[in-house]
C-alpha positions in Angstrom: -10.7 5.7 0.1 -14.2 7.4 1.9 -15.0 10.8 0.8 -15.1 13.2 3.5 -17.5 15.8 2.2 -20.2 13.1 1.9 -19.4 9.9 3.8 -22.6 7.9 2.4 -21.4 8.0 -1.5 -19.7 4.2 -1.7 -16.2 4.0 -0.8 -13.7 3.4 -3.5 -11.2 -0.2 -2.7 -7.5 -0.3 -3.2 -8.6 -4.1 -2.7 -11.2 -6.2 -1.3 -10.4 -9.5 -0.2 -12.9 -11.2 2.5 -10.9 -13.0 5.1 -11.4 -13.7 9.2 -8.0 -11.4 10.2 -8.0 -10.0 13.8 -8.1 -6.5 13.8 -5.2 -6.7 16.1 -3.2 -8.4 12.9 -3.6 -6.1 10.6 -1.7 -2.9 10.4 -1.5 0.3 8.1 1.1 3.2 7.8 1.8 5.7 4.4 5.4 5.8 3.2 7.0 8.4 0.8 8.9 7.4 -1.6 11.2 9.2 -4.2 12.8 7.2 -6.5 13.0 7.5 -10.1 10.2 4.7 -11.6 11.6 5.3 -15.3 14.6 3.5 -14.1 17.1 6.3 -15.9 20.1 7.8 -14.8 19.7 11.1 -13.1 22.3 14.0 -12.8 23.8 14.5 -9.2 21.3 16.3 -7.5 18.4 15.4 -9.9 15.6 15.4 -7.6 12.3 12.9 -7.7 8.8 13.9 -7.1 7.5 12.2 -3.8 5.2 9.4 -4.0 2.8 8.2 -1.1 2.1 5.1 -0.7 0.0 2.8 1.4 1.6 0.0 3.3 -0.1 -3.1 4.7 0.7 -5.7 7.1 -0.9 -8.9 8.6 -0.4 -12.0 10.0 -2.3 -14.9 8.0 -4.8 -17.0 10.0 -4.1 -21.1 10.2 -1.3 -20.5 7.3 1.1 -18.8 9.5 2.3 -16.1 6.8 2.9 -12.5 7.2 2.1 -10.7 3.8 3.5 -7.3 3.0 1.7 -5.3 0.7 2.6 -1.5 -0.9 0.2 0.0 -3.0 0.9 3.4 -5.5 -1.8 5.9 -4.1 -2.4 7.2 -7.9 -2.0 4.7 -9.6 -3.5 2.4 -7.3 -1.2 -1.2 -8.2 0.7 -3.3 -6.0 4.5 -1.8 -6.0 5.5 -4.3 -3.8 4.4 -7.7 -2.4 6.2 -10.1 0.3 5.1 -13.1 1.8 7.0 -15.1 4.3 6.5 -18.2 7.1 
């Protein structure tokens, strides 16, 4: 994350992996979801708070694997990871 008011300030990274992936092989998108984090039974009509997630997908060069990561923007943890051939 880069602070718009002060772009020269050090950036905050969700994850930083060195790689040689071509920029065309990576996709970023935001996902809004409103699921219940504590997995309790909600009453009918009860709405959960909507959360914003960052989805990162890419094809790993050489390994030919496709990866999808979903990061929780608030907690900065990986909520979902899928890898397939």
